C-alpha positions, 0 to 999 in steps of 0.5 A: 490642542488639535483634533490629531485624526485631522493630520496626514504626514505623508511622503511622495516618493519614486524613482527619478524623474516619475513626477514626483516634484510636480505633483508636490507642486500640484497638491500645493497649488490645489489647497493654497499654499501657493498662487504660482505654479513653478516647475521643475524643468524651469527650475522653478518648484517650491521644494526643489529651493537648492541651486543644485536642484534647480540646474540639474532638475532633480530633487536632492534633500526633502523638503517639508511643507505643510498644507491644508485641504478637505479641513485636514492638516497634511505635513508633505515631505517631497523625496528625492527620487536619484539612487545616490540619495535614498538615505533622504527617503528612508529617514522620510519614511522613518517618520512619516504615516503614509505616503504616495508612490508616483509611477511614471506611466510610460517608465512603469516600475523603475529600479529606484521605485523598488527600492523606495518600495522596499523602504516603504514595506520595512516601516510599513507606511500605508501607501497609495499609489498614483500612475503619473505621466498618463499623457506621455508617449508611451503611456499604459495605466495598466501595464504598470499595475501589472508591473506594480502586482509581478515586480513589486509583489505589491496588490494595488486596488483600483480607484480611477481608471484613465479616459483616452491615453496619451495626447487623447488622455482627457480625465479619469473615471471615479469607480467610486461614484462611477462618474468621469472627470474630465479636465479642459487643455487649459492646464488649470485643475479647476477647470473639470466637469463632472459627467456621465461615464464615457459610452465605450468605457462602462463595460470597464468600468463595471468590471474594475467596480467589482474587483474593487467592491470585493477586495474592499468587503474582505475587510468587513464580513456582514458587509460582504455576506449581506453583498453575496447573499442578497446581491446587497451594493454597499453604501459609498461610506460603507466602500470608504470604511473598508478600503481606509481598513485595508490601506492601514492594515497593508492589505492593498494600496489605491491606485489612482492616475492621471498626468501632474504637469497637466494638472489632470487627476490631483484632486482624487489623489488628496481626497484618498490622502484624507480618506484612506491613510492613516492619522498618527494615531492610527499607525503602529507607535514606535517602539522605546528601546535602551542604549544597548538597541534592546527593546524595553516593551514601552511604545511612544504612543501619539498622545499629547498628555504623555511625556515627550518623546521626538525624533530629529530625522533630518538637519539642515544647514541654512543661512541662519543656522541649524534647522534640526527637523522633528518628529513629535511622537507623543507628549508637547513642545514649546519654546525655551523648554530643556530637553534630553538627547538619549544619545549624548546624555546631555540636556539641550535647550528649544530656541525657536520651533518653525514650520517649514514650506520649503525653504520658508519659515513660520515661528511657532510657539509649541508643537504637539504629538503628530506635528513635523516641526523644524527647531533652531538652536540644538547644538548637539542633536544630531539624525536619528537622535531621540529628544525626550521628557528630562524626567522621564527618559526613552529612546526610540529605535534608531536609524541604520545607515548604509556604508559609502561604496564610493570615496575621492581624495579632495585637496583644497587649492590655498590655505584659506580654503583650507581653514574653512573646509574643515568646518564647511565638512563637519556641518555636511556630515551632520546633514547627510548621513551616508557621506563621510569624511575621513583624513589619510594619516600617511598623505594627510589627504581628506578623503570623501566617501558616498554612495556614487559619483552624483553623490560626491560631485554634489557634495563638492559643488556644495562645498564650492557654493555654499561654503565658498571652498574651492577644492581639487579631486582626484580619481574616485576610488572604490571601496575593496573589503578582504575576506577568507576561504579556508578554516584554519586551526592556530596557536599563539602565546605571548610573553614578555618578561621585563623587570617587575610582573610581566605578561603572559597570555596563551590561546588555541583558537580556529578562524574560519570564513562566515556566512555572508553578511554576519560581520565578524562572530567570536565564541568561546568554547573553553572549559575548564578555566585555562581562560578565565571567563574574565578575559574572553571580552580581551581577546574578542576585542583584540581580533575585532579591531584587527579586522579593521585591516585586511591581511592582503592589502589594508583594507578591511575584512568581512564576515569572520568567525574565531572560536577560542578554543584552549589556552592557558594564563598565569596566575601572576603575570595574566591581564587583559591587555596581554590577551588582548596583545595575544589575540592581535599578534595571533590575527596578524600570524593567521590571517594570512594562513587562511586563504585572504582574497578581495572583495569588490563592490558589486553594483546593481545596474539597470540601463534603458536605451533605444532599440537599435542600440541593445547589441551595443549595450549589452556589449559594453557591460559585458566588456565591464565585466558585467553579468547581464540578468534580464532584458524588459522591452517597453513601448520606446526601448528597452530595459537590461538589468544586470550587475557590474563591479563598481571599479568598471562603471566610473564614468559610464555614464559619458559611453553610454550616451555616446553609444545611444546618441543621448538617449540612454539612461541608467541607474546603479546601485549597491548590491552586495561584494563579491570575489575580485577576480586575480588578475584585478585583485593584484592590480589593487593589492599592488596599489595599496602596498606601494601607497603604504 
């Protein structure tokens, strides 16, 4: 059995281009896992092993790898930073015990860092902060720390200070030991000397060390009293224990600085992973739930002796078949074991267990609580499914995935491609739960849906290269929704008389708009048995099924409350099916009268532009019906925060590059649904009705 106290399951996450993958590369080099450094911009990074990742210099899938540092085992997941792949970050955070948030020294807290930070807060993951790229023009460590406090509302605990900045960045000061680590210019991570703190930094080091001691000692009353009353400075071991406790409790986040690209400042981060991040047994155990999603009161405690509980968090298809990445929470798993998948209710046999190093694999005979491994040979297991002991079943809290906001129709270019496309899409859906595929019944077209243009662009690329399926793409389509604005009281009677028993159901009901984001609500206020209680679910089902198609253009209807007030029934002719049919007809009768309106997805858009193009960019966003929320100036330009309808943002990157001579950047993520202006709504409804 392995000693779980030496395990660290960690993820590295950040905004696109803050340097996550480069940081991961440096960690792998330092831990002896790789001998030659690969650079992202050369397309040679170890964890970016998909062709698409190497060409674009971005991470698309989270890659898992294992390394060792200071006799500790680090299971590391490098996650993507691009907004279209946040799903990968979300599901990785779900199974990790700790994380490293990487921030760019000149870009600071960027939009994707906010989203990822929010996910990490939701998952209650302990984190370290690494402010990277301090060798870049415009880098400012203290400004980034300030942004982390203001924008993320987090409490960074500064552990190291930079020596020099931009081109003069030479190393860091470790505040715990009051020693300076100075690297030479060889680019070799091991080429450093430990020296005394440079004289000009001593006042700053004293100031920040005092803050560090005061914040850390809040975790230990005795040491705090000794420090305040007797001026007794705590030992480094006491301070480390306090920082560890506060980090695990999420009271603060130890903050480090460096330049991964120049190999400066990575060792202290690795030491901090070992010193401050929790091992699997120190994390709040996962709650167990029943099949309806209610908590049962049980917990999957990390213990190899307990019954098996494991969560499949990612499926990856490669040339050897499907790999199911699995985090084992409790118990053991051996080759050839039979386990129960609680979602399907079927048993699965474990074919092979492998430990992953990006796309290399090391065969194992068994794995235990705390491990992250890949399983080969799982037939019906998908992302979010729980694998458990067949004799003592339990389900772990599943993952919730966001709905897609954009869709594109694709056509295979010939019959051969058509046959392969179905199989390929099936595999891709298993790998990525935020990617959906539908067939339009009217036209027979295949429609793929995803989180953004880049997301779908890469899916089509994977179809072509990985699966050899050539397709033509249609224009991107927006996922509109509908809602109602008025409260209507109405009544409907369903009668049908044919030979034998007839059908009868009468319902009196109120239809009204519900609170934003509440979906569909149903309530019954029937008294006196006019509509017997056993028929209420049928009424609810009839309305709920009808919500899939709104009255204006056939888009799903959002946020509606239905209250069943009264009705009537017939002792012989009434049945559940009669009430279901009555409520479906009532929906068609009433919804057009309830002030229906079209809703469109509004995106949070963050644009970075050089100073001289700010006016052009704002003017262009206004033309796209954008609302400017604010501007932040940085050393190299201005960041403009705004919201804009998705429908107006297609092809934006090309226009932005033209306006800013290729220097502008932007990122965009779904924010909320809002009512469409009439002119836009009329156009969309007209098109939808023509298509129908």
